[in-house]
C-alpha positions in Angstrom: 23.9 11.1 -5.4 23.0 8.8 -2.6 20.0 6.4 -3.3 17.9 6.4 -0.1 15.0 4.5 -1.6 14.3 1.1 0.0 12.9 -1.9 -1.6 9.2 -2.5 -0.9 9.9 -5.8 0.9 12.3 -4.0 3.2 9.8 -1.4 4.1 7.1 -4.1 4.6 9.4 -6.0 6.9 10.2 -2.8 8.9 6.5 -2.0 9.3 5.8 -5.6 10.4 8.6 -5.4 13.0 7.3 -2.1 14.3 3.8 -3.5 14.6 5.2 -6.5 16.6 7.2 -4.1 18.9 4.1 -2.1 19.5 2.0 -5.2 20.3 4.6 -6.6 22.7 5.1 -3.2 24.4 1.3 -3.2 25.1 1.5 -6.7 26.6 -0.8 -8.3 24.0 -0.5 -11.7 22.3 -0.9 -12.2 18.6 -4.1 -14.1 19.3 -5.6 -11.2 21.2 -4.7 -8.6 18.5 -5.9 -10.9 15.7 -9.2 -11.5 17.4 -9.7 -7.8 18.2 -8.7 -6.8 14.6 -11.0 -9.4 13.0 -8.1 -11.0 11.1 -6.7 -14.5 11.2 -3.8 -15.3 13.5 -1.9 -16.5 10.5 -2.4 -13.1 8.7 -1.2 -11.2 11.7 1.8 -13.5 12.2 2.8 -13.1 8.5 2.4 -9.3 8.8 4.7 -9.2 11.8 7.3 -11.6 10.5 7.6 -10.5 6.9 5.3 -7.5 6.5 3.8 -9.4 3.6 0.1 -8.7 4.1 -2.6 -6.4 2.9 -2.9 -2.8 3.8 -6.3 -3.6 5.3 -4.8 -6.1 7.7 -2.2 -3.6 8.8 -4.8 -0.9 9.4 -7.0 -3.4 11.3 -4.1 -4.3 13.5 -3.3 -0.7 14.2 -6.9 -0.1 15.2 -6.8 -3.1 17.4 -3.7 -1.7 19.1 -5.5 1.7 19.3 -2.6 3.2 17.3 -4.3 4.4 14.1 -2.8 7.8 14.9 0.6 6.4 13.8 -0.5 6.8 10.2 -0.4 10.5 10.6 3.2 10.2 11.6 4.0 8.0 8.6 2.4 10.4 6.2 1.9 13.9 7.7 -0.3 16.2 5.6 1.9 18.7 3.9 1.2 22.4 4.5 0.3 24.1 1.2 -0.3 27.7 0.9 -3.6 28.7 -0.8 -1.7 30.9 -3.2 0.4 27.9 -4.4 -2.8 25.9 -4.9 -4.3 28.8 -6.9 -1.2 29.1 -9.1 -1.1 25.4 -9.8 -4.8 25.2 -10.7 -5.0 28.3 -12.8 -1.7 27.8 -14.7 0.4 30.6 -16.0 -1.2 34.0 -16.3 -0.5 36.7 -18.8 -0.2 40.2 -17.4 -1.0 43.1 -19.6 0.5 46.5 -18.9 -1.6 49.5 -19.8 0.1 52.3 -21.6 -0.1 55.7 -20.2 -2.1 58.2 -22.3 0.1 61.0 -23.5 
């Protein structure tokens, strides 16, 4: 079995790098994004460099870059059938068969 799980610090670093790439592609400086996001320049720089920051800082930066819709791509809502939800909530059911009158 292949282990595809990544360490948290690796995922954080990847998110920080992706955020930096997005910022640069939009032609913005760290100072501009930090000011628009309402976070310190140091927090944004740390987020981009190591991904080591709070989730709030990450979301604020995405909002400042007008890219909050990216979260939907990261965690799309799974499609669940109403019947599956019903079965899960109600648990197993017992079915009784009626006997035919002779």
